[in-house]
C-alpha positions in Angstrom: -3.0 -0.2 -21.6 -3.7 3.4 -20.7 -1.1 6.1 -21.5 0.1 6.0 -17.9 0.1 3.7 -14.9 -0.8 6.1 -12.2 0.9 5.5 -8.8 0.2 7.4 -5.6 3.3 8.0 -3.6 3.4 9.1 0.1 6.0 11.8 -0.2 6.1 12.4 3.6 6.6 8.8 4.8 9.9 7.2 5.9 13.1 8.3 7.5 14.4 10.1 4.4 11.2 11.9 3.3 10.7 13.9 1.3 14.2 14.0 -0.1 14.7 10.4 -1.1 11.0 9.8 -1.9 10.9 12.6 -4.4 14.2 11.6 -6.0 13.0 8.1 -6.4 9.8 9.3 -8.0 11.7 11.5 -10.5 14.1 8.6 -11.3 11.1 6.4 -12.0 9.4 8.7 -14.4 12.8 9.4 -16.1 13.3 5.7 -16.6 9.8 4.9 -17.8 7.4 6.9 -19.9 4.5 4.6 -18.9 4.2 5.8 -15.3 2.7 9.0 -13.7 3.4 9.7 -10.0 1.0 11.5 -7.7 3.1 12.8 -4.8 1.0 13.3 -1.7 2.2 15.6 1.1 3.2 19.1 2.0 3.2 20.9 -1.3 6.0 23.5 -0.5 8.4 20.8 0.7 7.7 18.6 -2.4 8.1 21.5 -4.8 11.4 22.4 -3.2 12.7 18.9 -3.8 11.3 18.7 -7.4 13.1 21.9 -8.3 16.4 20.1 -8.0 15.6 17.8 -11.0 14.7 17.7 -14.7 11.7 15.5 -15.6 8.6 15.4 -17.7 6.1 17.5 -15.7 3.2 15.6 -17.3 4.3 12.6 -15.3 4.4 14.1 -11.9 1.5 15.7 -10.0 1.4 17.0 -6.4 -1.6 16.3 -4.1 -1.4 18.6 -1.1 -1.8 17.0 2.3 -1.4 19.0 5.5 -0.9 16.1 8.0 1.6 13.3 8.5 1.0 10.0 10.2 4.0 9.2 12.4 5.4 5.7 12.8 4.6 5.6 16.6 0.9 6.6 16.2 -1.8 3.9 16.7 -2.6 3.1 13.1 -6.4 2.7 13.4 -6.8 6.0 15.2 -4.4 7.7 12.8 -6.3 6.6 9.7 -9.6 7.7 11.2 -8.5 11.1 12.5 -5.9 12.3 10.1 -8.1 12.4 6.9 -5.7 15.0 5.4 -2.6 13.0 5.9 -0.3 12.0 3.0 -1.1 8.3 3.6 -4.8 8.7 3.6 -4.8 11.0 0.6 -2.7 8.5 -1.4 -4.8 5.6 -0.4 -8.0 7.5 -1.4 -6.5 8.1 -4.9 -6.4 4.3 -5.3 -9.9 3.9 -3.8 -11.3 6.5 -6.1 -9.7 5.0 -9.2 -7.4 7.9 -9.9 -4.4 5.7 -9.3 -4.0 1.9 -9.6 -1.2 1.7 -7.0 0.2 3.2 -3.8 3.8 3.3 -2.5 4.9 4.4 1.0 7.9 4.1 3.2 5.8 5.5 6.1 3.9 3.8 8.9 3.5 0.1 8.2 0.5 -0.1 10.6 -1.3 2.8 8.9 -0.6 1.3 5.5 -1.9 -2.1 6.4 -5.0 -0.7 8.1 -5.6 1.8 5.4 -5.1 -0.7 2.7 -8.0 -2.8 4.1 -10.3 -0.1 5.3 -9.8 2.4 2.4 -8.8 0.4 -0.6 -10.7 -2.7 0.5 -10.2 -6.4 -0.1 -10.9 -8.4 -3.3 -14.1 -10.4 -2.7 -13.2 -13.8 -1.3 -9.8 -12.8 0.1 -9.8 -13.5 3.9 -6.6 -11.7 4.8 -4.3 -9.7 2.5 -0.6 -10.7 3.2 2.5 -8.5 2.9 4.8 -10.3 0.5 8.4 -9.1 -0.2 10.8 -10.6 -2.7 13.9 -11.9 -1.1 17.2 -12.9 -2.8 18.2 -16.5 -3.2 20.9 -18.5 -4.9 18.6 -19.1 -7.9 17.2 -15.6 -8.2 14.5 -14.6 -5.7 11.6 -16.0 -3.7 8.3 -14.4 -2.4 8.1 -14.5 1.4 4.4 -14.5 2.2 3.3 -13.3 4.9 6.0 -11.1 6.5 4.0 -8.6 8.6 0.3 -8.3 8.1 -1.3 -11.4 9.8 0.4 -12.6 12.9 -2.5 -14.9 14.0 -3.2 -16.6 10.7 -5.5 -19.6 10.1 -4.8 -22.5 7.8 -7.3 -21.2 5.2 -5.4 -17.9 5.2 -2.1 -19.7 4.4 -3.7 -21.6 1.5 -4.8 -18.3 0.0 -1.3 -16.9 0.6 0.1 -19.8 -1.5 -2.4 -19.2 -4.3 -1.8 -15.4 -4.4 1.9 -15.9 -4.2 1.9 -18.3 -7.1 0.0 -15.8 -9.2 2.5 -13.1 -8.4 5.6 -15.1 -9.1 4.3 -16.5 -12.3 2.8 -13.3 -13.7 5.2 -10.6 -12.4 8.5 -12.6 -12.0 8.0 -15.0 -14.9 8.5 -18.2 -12.9 6.5 -21.0 -14.5 4.7 -23.3 -12.1 6.3 -21.8 -9.0 7.3 -24.1 -6.2 5.5 -23.5 -3.0 6.9 -24.5 0.4 5.6 -24.0 3.9 8.1 -22.9 6.6 8.7 -25.7 9.1 11.3 -27.0 11.6 11.8 -30.1 9.5 11.0 -31.8 6.2 8.8 -34.5 7.7 5.0 -34.0 7.2 4.3 -34.7 10.9 6.6 -32.0 12.2 5.6 -28.4 13.1 3.3 -26.5 15.3 -0.5 -26.8 15.1 -0.9 -24.2 12.3 1.6 -25.9 10.1 0.3 -29.4 10.7 -3.2 -28.4 9.9 -2.2 -26.4 6.8 0.1 -29.0 5.3 -2.6 -31.4 4.0 -4.6 -28.5 2.7 -1.7 -27.3 0.6 -0.9 -30.9 -0.4 -4.4 -31.4 -1.8 -4.6 -28.0 -3.5 -4.7 -28.8 -7.2 -3.8 -25.3 -8.6 -0.4 -24.8 -6.8 2.9 -26.7 -7.1 3.4 -27.6 -3.4 6.7 -29.2 -2.6 6.2 -29.7 1.2 8.0 -28.2 4.1 11.0 -25.9 3.8 13.5 -25.2 6.6 14.8 -21.7 7.1 18.3 -22.7 6.0 16.9 -23.9 2.6 15.3 -20.5 1.8 18.5 -18.8 0.6 19.3 -21.8 -1.6 16.1 -21.2 -3.5 14.4 -24.5 -2.8 11.0 -22.7 -3.1 9.7 -19.8 -5.2 6.9 -19.0 -2.8 7.7 -19.3 0.9 4.5 -19.5 3.0 4.2 -18.7 6.7 2.3 -16.5 9.1 3.5 -13.0 9.7 5.4 -13.6 13.0 7.7 -16.2 11.4 7.9 -14.3 8.1 9.0 -11.1 9.8 11.7 -12.9 11.8 13.0 -14.5 8.6 13.0 -11.1 6.8 14.8 -9.3 9.6 17.3 -12.1 10.0 17.9 -12.0 6.2 18.6 -8.3 6.3 20.8 -8.4 9.4 23.0 -11.4 8.2 23.3 -9.8 4.8 24.5 -6.5 6.1 26.9 -8.1 8.6 28.5 -10.4 5.9 29.0 -7.4 3.5 30.6 -5.4 6.3 32.9 -8.3 7.4 33.9 -8.9 3.7 34.8 -5.3 3.3 36.8 -5.2 6.6 38.6 -8.4 5.6 39.7 -6.9 2.3 41.3 -3.9 4.1 43.4 -5.9 6.6 46.7 -5.9 4.6 48.4 -4.7 1.5 47.9 -8.1 -0.2 44.2 -8.1 0.6 43.8 -4.6 -0.7 45.4 -5.5 -4.0 43.2 -8.6 -4.1 40.2 -6.5 -3.4 40.9 -4.3 -6.4 41.1 -7.4 -8.6 37.9 -9.0 -7.5 35.9 -5.7 -7.0 33.9 -5.8 -10.3 32.9 -9.5 -9.8 32.2 -9.1 -6.1 30.1 -6.0 -6.7 27.8 -7.9 -9.1 27.6 -10.8 -6.7 26.6 -8.6 -3.7 24.1 -6.7 -5.8 22.1 -9.9 -6.3 21.6 -9.9 -2.5 20.7 -6.3 -2.2 17.0 -6.1 -1.2 16.6 -2.6 -2.6 16.7 -3.8 -6.2 13.4 -5.7 -5.6 11.4 -2.7 -4.5 8.9 -2.9 -1.7 6.5 -5.5 -0.4 3.1 -5.7 -2.1 0.1 -6.2 0.0 -1.7 -8.8 -2.1 -5.5 -9.4 -2.3 -6.6 -5.7 -2.2 -8.7 -4.0 -4.9 -5.7 -1.8 -5.8 -1.9 -2.4 -5.4 -0.5 -1.3 -2.0 3.3 -1.4 -1.7 5.2 -0.9 1.6 8.9 -0.1 1.4 11.4 0.0 4.2 11.2 3.0 6.5 14.8 3.7 5.7 14.3 3.5 1.9 16.5 5.5 -0.4 15.6 6.7 -3.8 16.7 3.4 -5.5 14.1 1.3 -3.5 11.4 4.0 -4.1 12.1 4.0 -7.8 12.0 0.2 -8.1 8.8 0.1 -6.0 7.1 2.5 -8.4 8.4 0.6 -11.5 7.1 -2.7 -10.1 3.7 -1.2 -10.2 3.8 -1.1 -14.0 4.3 -4.8 -14.3 1.7 -5.5 -11.7 -0.8 -3.4 -13.6 0.1 -4.7 -17.1 -0.2 -8.3 -15.9 -3.6 -7.6 -14.3 -2.6 -9.3 -11.1 -5.7 -8.4 -9.1 -8.0 -10.0 -11.7 -5.9 -13.1 -11.7 -6.0 -13.3 -7.9 -9.7 -12.8 -8.0 -10.1 -15.6 -10.5 -8.0 -17.9 -8.4 -9.9 -17.2 -5.2 -13.3 -17.5 -7.0 -12.2 -20.8 -8.4 -11.5 -21.9 -4.8 -15.0 -20.9 -3.7 -16.6 -22.8 -6.6 
């Protein structure tokens, strides 16, 4: 492995930029000597934030960009017109081979479009999916796709299953990961046209461990390691996950403050409860990788804090060390042959 894994980070993207983005980048390089971060954006603003911290200056570089792509901008037009934006500059670092990975909390649309147009797809990949890790009772699962391909075809979902299996086995260390397709029932004959057509293709796919349909209620229980669906369904699942999780945590905290007895009990269970709730904190898993591109593109939440940015950067190290892109390429090539 080279001395550093180079990661391009959009310093101007997200609700908390550049403050939380820069802090997350500094935390990442302070935690790992194997990563170098290229912060793209307005140099003065980035330097002002960096001045607050102590870090190895050899592991951080600023790439000046004068423009910022806002969330509400039409993504295709923004990528074409704002050539000097922090997003385009960061993606070009990946395209040109300076960096092997890109991380942004900025415009999802611009990242998805730019990933395909600037970085480019691996040969044979039909549609790159966005694939976040979500917490389950047994650890975590990969939700694929959650936002990139709303109108997917059966062949796309089959590729999602294969790419997701590669990721879970190589990055997360799950041997022979179980693959399930999201459905409204366990029976093979159930589902909409897309699911019904995709099911037999997955069932007859020899290089994945397909377990059949999985209902939404079974996802948190960890029935499947790779949860396959098109982006509309995946995005609904992800947002529901986030909303229910935040509500439950809020209600638990409120309940613990209702009386003196509950407050005393809260003090006693606080350490154990903190560890339990941490397992369901999406921030610890980093961002969602866009699989199937020639370089790694990672999209984090728009409201990301430094913890999620740091973890998103650090996950790029494992992705690179495990040579995930080559493994995906090999898996897709095997499919074509």
